[in-house]
C-alpha positions as CSV (number, residue, x, y, z in Angstrom):
1,M,79.4,-86.3,2.7
2,R,80.8,-85.7,-0.7
3,S,83.5,-83.1,-1.1
4,A,83.1,-80.0,-3.4
5,S,84.0,-80.5,-6.9
6,P,87.6,-79.3,-7.7
7,S,86.3,-77.4,-10.7
8,I,83.9,-75.4,-8.5
9,L,86.6,-74.6,-5.9
10,C,88.8,-73.3,-8.7
11,A,86.1,-71.1,-10.1
12,V,85.4,-69.5,-6.6
13,A,89.1,-68.9,-6.0
14,L,89.5,-67.4,-9.4
15,A,86.6,-65.0,-9.0
16,S,88.0,-63.9,-5.6
17,A,91.3,-63.1,-7.2
18,L,89.9,-60.9,-10.0
19,P,90.4,-57.2,-9.4
20,G,87.2,-55.2,-8.7
21,A,85.1,-58.3,-8.1
22,C,83.4,-57.0,-5.0
23,G,83.6,-53.2,-5.6
24,P,83.8,-50.5,-2.9
25,P,82.1,-50.8,0.6
26,N,78.2,-50.3,0.6
27,D,78.0,-46.9,2.4
28,Y,74.6,-45.4,3.6
29,V,73.3,-42.6,1.4
30,A,70.7,-40.3,3.0
31,P,67.5,-39.8,1.0
32,P,66.9,-36.3,-0.4
33,A,65.0,-33.8,1.8
34,A,61.2,-34.0,1.4
35,E,59.5,-31.2,-0.5
36,V,56.7,-29.6,1.6
37,T,54.6,-26.4,1.4
38,V,54.6,-24.1,4.4
39,A,52.7,-21.0,5.4
40,H,52.5,-18.5,8.2
41,P,49.3,-18.7,10.3
42,A,46.8,-16.2,9.0
43,S,45.6,-13.4,11.3
44,R,41.9,-12.9,10.9
45,S,38.9,-11.5,12.7
46,Y,36.2,-14.0,13.7
47,T,33.1,-14.2,15.9
48,E,33.5,-15.9,19.3
49,Y,30.7,-18.2,20.3
50,L,29.4,-20.2,23.2
51,Y,28.3,-23.7,22.1
52,F,25.6,-25.9,23.5
53,T,23.6,-29.1,22.6
54,G,19.8,-28.7,22.5
55,R,16.6,-30.5,21.6
56,A,13.8,-29.1,19.5
57,S,10.3,-29.1,20.9
58,A,6.9,-28.1,19.5
59,V,5.5,-24.7,20.4
60,A,2.1,-26.4,20.8
61,T,0.6,-29.9,20.5
62,V,-3.1,-30.2,20.6
63,D,-5.3,-33.3,20.9
64,V,-8.4,-33.0,18.7
65,R,-11.2,-34.8,20.5
66,A,-14.9,-35.4,20.0
67,R,-16.9,-33.1,22.2
68,V,-20.3,-34.8,21.6
69,E,-21.4,-38.4,21.2
70,G,-22.3,-39.8,17.9
71,F,-21.2,-41.8,14.9
72,L,-18.3,-40.4,12.9
73,Q,-19.6,-39.6,9.4
74,E,-16.6,-38.2,7.5
75,V,-12.9,-37.4,7.9
76,F,-11.8,-34.5,5.7
77,F,-8.0,-34.5,6.3
78,D,-5.1,-36.6,5.1
79,E,-2.6,-37.6,7.6
80,G,0.3,-35.2,7.6
81,D,-1.7,-32.3,6.1
82,I,-1.0,-28.7,7.0
83,V,-4.2,-27.3,8.3
84,E,-5.3,-23.7,9.2
85,Q,-7.2,-22.7,12.2
86,G,-11.0,-23.4,11.7
87,D,-10.5,-26.0,8.9
88,L,-13.1,-28.8,9.0
89,L,-11.4,-32.1,10.1
90,C,-14.2,-34.5,10.9
91,K,-18.0,-34.6,11.0
92,I,-20.1,-36.4,13.6
93,D,-23.7,-37.4,12.6
94,P,-25.7,-34.2,13.3
95,S,-29.3,-35.5,12.9
96,E,-30.0,-36.0,16.6
97,Y,-28.5,-32.6,17.5
98,Q,-30.4,-30.9,14.8
99,A,-33.6,-32.3,16.2
100,R,-32.6,-31.0,19.7
101,V,-32.1,-27.6,18.2
102,D,-35.5,-27.6,16.6
103,E,-37.1,-28.8,19.9
104,A,-35.2,-26.1,21.8
105,Q,-36.3,-23.4,19.4
106,A,-39.9,-24.5,19.7
107,A,-39.6,-24.3,23.5
108,V,-38.3,-20.8,23.2
109,A,-41.2,-19.7,21.0
110,E,-43.7,-21.2,23.5
111,A,-42.0,-19.5,26.4
112,Q,-41.9,-16.2,24.4
113,A,-45.7,-16.5,23.8
114,R,-46.4,-17.0,27.5
115,F,-44.2,-14.1,28.4
116,D,-45.8,-11.8,25.8
117,L,-49.3,-12.8,27.1
118,A,-48.3,-12.2,30.7
119,T,-46.9,-8.8,29.8
120,A,-50.0,-7.7,27.9
121,T,-52.3,-9.0,30.7
122,L,-50.3,-7.2,33.3
123,K,-50.5,-3.9,31.4
124,R,-54.3,-4.2,31.2
125,L,-54.7,-4.9,34.9
126,Q,-52.5,-2.0,35.8
127,K,-54.7,0.3,33.7
128,A,-57.8,-1.1,35.3
129,L,-56.3,-0.6,38.8
130,E,-56.3,3.1,38.1
131,T,-60.1,3.0,38.1
132,N,-60.3,0.4,40.9
133,A,-61.8,-2.1,38.5
134,V,-59.5,-4.8,39.8
135,S,-57.8,-5.4,43.1
136,V,-54.2,-4.8,43.9
137,L,-53.9,-8.6,44.6
138,E,-54.8,-9.5,41.1
139,V,-52.2,-7.1,39.7
140,D,-49.5,-8.6,42.0
141,E,-50.4,-12.1,41.0
142,K,-50.2,-11.3,37.3
143,S,-46.8,-9.5,37.9
144,A,-45.4,-12.6,39.6
145,E,-46.8,-14.7,36.7
146,R,-45.0,-12.4,34.2
147,T,-41.7,-12.7,36.2
148,A,-42.0,-16.5,36.1
149,S,-42.7,-16.6,32.4
150,R,-39.6,-14.4,31.9
151,A,-37.5,-16.9,33.8
152,S,-39.0,-19.7,31.7
153,L,-38.1,-17.8,28.5
154,E,-34.5,-17.3,29.6
155,S,-34.2,-21.0,30.5
156,A,-35.6,-22.0,27.1
157,R,-33.1,-19.7,25.4
158,A,-30.2,-21.2,27.4
159,E,-31.3,-24.7,26.4
160,A,-31.4,-23.5,22.8
161,R,-27.9,-22.2,23.0
162,V,-26.7,-25.5,24.5
163,A,-28.4,-27.4,21.7
164,A,-26.9,-25.1,19.1
165,L,-23.4,-25.6,20.6
166,H,-23.8,-29.4,20.5
167,L,-24.9,-29.2,16.9
168,E,-21.9,-26.9,16.1
169,W,-19.6,-29.4,17.8
170,T,-20.6,-32.1,15.3
171,D,-18.2,-30.3,13.0
172,V,-14.8,-31.0,14.4
173,V,-12.5,-28.1,13.3
174,A,-8.8,-27.4,13.8
175,P,-8.2,-25.3,16.9
176,M,-5.0,-23.9,15.5
177,A,-2.8,-24.0,12.4
178,G,-0.3,-26.8,12.2
179,R,0.5,-30.3,10.9
180,V,-2.2,-32.9,11.5
181,G,-1.2,-36.3,12.7
182,L,-2.6,-39.8,12.4
183,R,-6.3,-40.5,12.0
184,V,-7.1,-42.4,15.2
185,V,-10.8,-43.3,14.5
186,D,-12.2,-44.3,11.1
187,P,-15.7,-43.2,9.9
188,G,-18.6,-45.3,11.1
189,N,-17.3,-45.7,14.7
190,L,-19.1,-44.3,17.7
191,V,-17.2,-41.5,19.3
192,G,-17.7,-39.5,22.5
193,A,-19.5,-42.2,24.3
194,G,-18.5,-41.8,27.9
195,E,-15.3,-39.9,27.0
196,N,-14.0,-37.3,24.6
197,T,-12.6,-39.7,22.0
198,L,-9.2,-38.7,20.5
199,L,-9.5,-38.2,16.8
200,T,-6.1,-36.9,15.8
201,T,-3.4,-34.4,17.0
202,I,-2.1,-31.2,15.6
203,V,1.5,-30.1,16.1
204,V,2.7,-26.5,15.5
205,Y,6.1,-26.6,13.8
206,D,6.5,-22.9,12.9
207,P,7.9,-21.4,15.1
208,I,9.7,-24.1,17.1
209,Y,11.4,-24.2,20.5
210,V,14.9,-25.4,21.2
211,D,15.8,-26.2,24.8
212,F,19.3,-26.4,26.1
213,D,21.2,-26.2,29.4
214,V,23.8,-23.6,30.3
215,D,26.3,-24.5,33.1
216,E,26.4,-22.0,36.0
217,R,29.9,-20.9,35.4
218,T,29.3,-20.1,31.7
219,L,26.0,-18.4,32.6
220,V,27.6,-16.0,35.2
221,Q,30.5,-15.2,32.9
222,A,28.4,-14.6,29.9
223,L,25.8,-12.4,31.6
224,E,28.4,-10.4,33.4
225,A,30.2,-9.8,30.1
226,D,27.0,-8.8,28.3
227,V,26.0,-6.3,31.0
228,R,29.5,-4.8,31.1
229,A,29.6,-4.5,27.3
230,G,26.2,-2.9,27.3
231,R,24.7,-5.6,25.1
232,I,21.9,-6.3,27.5
233,D,20.2,-4.5,30.4
234,A,20.2,-7.0,33.3
235,A,16.9,-5.5,34.5
236,S,15.1,-5.8,31.2
237,V,13.4,-9.2,30.5
238,A,12.8,-8.0,26.9
239,A,16.5,-7.4,26.4
240,V,17.4,-10.9,27.7
241,R,14.9,-12.4,25.3
242,D,16.6,-10.6,22.4
243,I,19.9,-12.6,23.0
244,P,20.7,-14.0,19.5
245,L,21.0,-17.8,19.0
246,E,21.9,-19.9,16.0
247,V,21.0,-23.6,15.4
248,G,22.6,-26.3,13.2
249,V,21.6,-29.9,12.7
250,A,23.7,-33.0,12.8
251,G,25.7,-33.8,9.7
252,K,26.2,-30.1,8.7
253,D,28.8,-27.7,9.9
254,D,26.8,-24.5,9.5
255,Y,24.2,-22.8,11.7
256,P,21.6,-21.5,9.2
257,I,18.6,-21.1,11.6
258,V,18.7,-17.8,13.4
259,G,16.5,-17.1,16.4
260,K,16.6,-15.6,19.9
261,A,16.2,-16.6,23.5
262,H,12.6,-16.9,24.7
263,Y,12.7,-18.2,28.2
264,F,15.1,-18.8,31.1
265,A,14.3,-21.1,34.0
266,Q,13.6,-19.5,37.3
267,E,16.5,-21.2,39.0
268,V,19.6,-23.2,38.5
269,D,19.1,-27.0,38.9
270,P,21.1,-27.8,42.0
271,G,21.5,-31.4,40.8
272,T,23.1,-30.6,37.5
273,G,24.4,-27.1,38.1
274,T,22.7,-25.9,34.9
275,L,20.0,-23.5,33.9
276,M,17.5,-24.4,31.2
277,V,17.2,-21.9,28.4
278,R,14.6,-22.0,25.6
279,G,15.1,-20.4,22.3
280,I,12.5,-19.8,19.6
281,F,13.3,-20.1,15.9
282,P,11.4,-19.8,12.6
283,N,10.7,-23.2,11.0
284,P,8.7,-22.8,7.8
285,E,7.5,-25.6,5.6
286,P,9.2,-27.9,4.8
287,P,10.4,-27.8,8.4
288,T,14.2,-28.2,9.0
289,L,13.6,-28.9,12.7
290,L,11.3,-31.6,14.1
291,P,10.2,-31.9,17.7
292,G,12.6,-34.2,19.6
293,L,15.5,-33.6,17.2
294,F,18.9,-33.0,18.8
295,V,20.6,-29.9,17.5
296,R,23.7,-27.7,17.9
297,V,23.2,-24.3,19.4
298,R,25.6,-21.4,19.5
299,N,25.4,-17.8,20.9
300,P,27.6,-15.2,19.1
301,R,29.6,-13.2,21.7
302,K,32.0,-10.8,20.1
303,E,34.4,-10.1,17.2
304,V,38.0,-11.0,18.0
305,Q,41.3,-11.2,16.1
306,G,43.3,-14.4,16.1
307,L,45.5,-16.8,14.3
308,M,44.1,-19.5,12.0
309,L,45.5,-22.6,10.2
310,P,43.9,-24.9,7.7
311,E,42.4,-27.9,9.4
312,V,44.4,-30.2,7.1
313,A,47.6,-28.8,8.5
314,I,46.8,-30.0,12.0
315,G,47.5,-33.6,13.1
316,T,46.3,-35.5,16.1
317,D,48.1,-38.0,18.3
318,Q,47.7,-39.3,21.9
319,S,48.9,-36.0,23.3
320,G,46.4,-34.0,21.4
321,R,46.6,-31.6,18.4
322,Y,49.9,-30.7,16.8
323,V,51.5,-29.1,13.8
324,L,54.9,-29.5,12.1
325,V,56.9,-26.3,12.2
326,V,59.9,-25.7,10.0
327,G,62.7,-23.8,11.6
328,D,65.2,-21.4,10.1
329,D,67.5,-24.4,9.4
330,D,64.7,-26.2,7.6
331,V,64.5,-28.8,10.2
332,V,61.0,-30.0,11.2
333,E,59.7,-29.6,14.8
334,Q,56.5,-31.2,16.1
335,R,54.6,-28.5,18.1
336,S,51.6,-29.1,20.4
337,L,48.6,-26.8,19.9
338,T,45.8,-25.2,21.8
339,V,43.0,-24.9,19.4
340,G,39.6,-23.2,19.1
341,P,36.6,-23.6,16.8
342,L,36.7,-24.5,13.2
343,I,35.6,-21.6,11.0
344,D,35.1,-22.1,7.2
345,G,37.8,-24.8,7.0
346,A,40.3,-23.0,9.2
347,R,41.0,-23.8,12.9
348,V,41.5,-21.0,15.4
349,I,44.8,-21.3,17.2
350,H,45.0,-20.2,20.8
351,G,48.6,-21.2,21.4
352,G,51.5,-23.3,20.1
353,V,52.7,-21.3,17.1
354,E,53.5,-17.6,16.4
355,A,52.4,-15.6,13.4
356,D,55.9,-15.5,11.8
357,E,56.6,-19.2,12.0
358,R,56.4,-21.6,9.1
359,V,53.9,-24.4,9.4
360,V,53.7,-27.4,7.1
361,V,50.3,-27.2,5.3
362,N,50.9,-29.6,2.5
363,G,53.1,-32.8,2.6
364,L,52.6,-33.8,6.3
365,L,53.2,-37.4,5.5
366,R,56.5,-36.7,3.8
367,A,57.8,-34.7,6.7
368,R,58.9,-36.0,10.1
369,A,60.1,-34.3,13.3
370,G,63.9,-33.8,13.3
371,A,64.3,-34.3,9.6
372,K,65.3,-31.6,7.1
373,V,62.8,-30.6,4.4
374,L,62.8,-28.4,1.3
375,P,60.0,-25.9,2.1
376,T,58.1,-23.8,-0.4
377,L,56.3,-20.8,1.2
378,Q,52.8,-20.0,0.1
379,A,51.1,-16.7,0.5
380,A,49.0,-17.4,3.5
381,A,47.7,-20.4,5.4
382,E,44.4,-20.5,3.5
383,P,42.0,-23.4,4.2
384,A,42.5,-26.4,1.8
385,P,39.8,-28.9,1.0
386,T,42.0,-31.9,1.0
387,P,45.7,-32.6,1.9
388,D,48.2,-33.6,-0.8
389,D,50.5,-36.1,1.0
390,G,51.3,-38.3,-2.0
């Protein structure tokens, strides 16, 4: 191994001997305190709710079927149309049934003629009996003949009504208003042969049901509270059906559809410990709710006063929700929270902070527990759309 060059060793030794070559020791300098915005929790009144998950179901679903046999002539609806009760949907070939009507009407006319003849003959015989021109037996026989002709006339009239009904049923009409479904049978096909062929379905969307389950503990507490507060009369079914309900759909935070309770199951399901409740809601075209859709349901309970913080001021870790509280010495403390519902961007706080404490609402990423900060107090803990943690 070659030894270091004498010139290099001399240069190193000379640099070490120069005054101020290394400077003072490299002492740690603490970074400046982070600037954050703090606010006191806002005290506001809000509505307390009970929340449930439900599923929408149609008020009515009707299968439209062929009531007589024949070839399907025409279809007058487009799939998905909104139809009114009585609208013509399909037409079955009526020629055979029109012929039956004509035949039945002719039979009625014939029976009517026989009855009229028997009636007139009976009257003449009864008149002749007064002068003993005929026997009582002849009058009795003619009276029986008149009775039989009356029965024949009524039978012919009944047959005519049946024939008229069958002819009427060749016009397939909507039994109720609603949205018509898929066309199951195309024109030209034979329908009603041996069965009442399904032609389409109609679903009623407006109003619409929402079914949800209430656990027995919530049920007992809610009903007792309502009765005590005088909001409902426990003995009045109508009052129970007036319990207000609100519905929201997935992907949205609001509950824009307002309705009321419609039905309560007769008993609590012992397997699940829940009671099925059905609400009814308006659902005009275009419908917001579709049968089978999962929805969020809430029942407004009462107005209460409580503390709120912007949702962006609340963090989450493995232990749950927390906030950063700035003490009188401007040192940050992480505080666990007990939270309630989110209302208009603000979270209800049930425990963890007091109304006079300073909570970091802006700059959460710059603050850390145990560190000192430079807080700026804002007027109130108003909801903020997005945090500024740059």
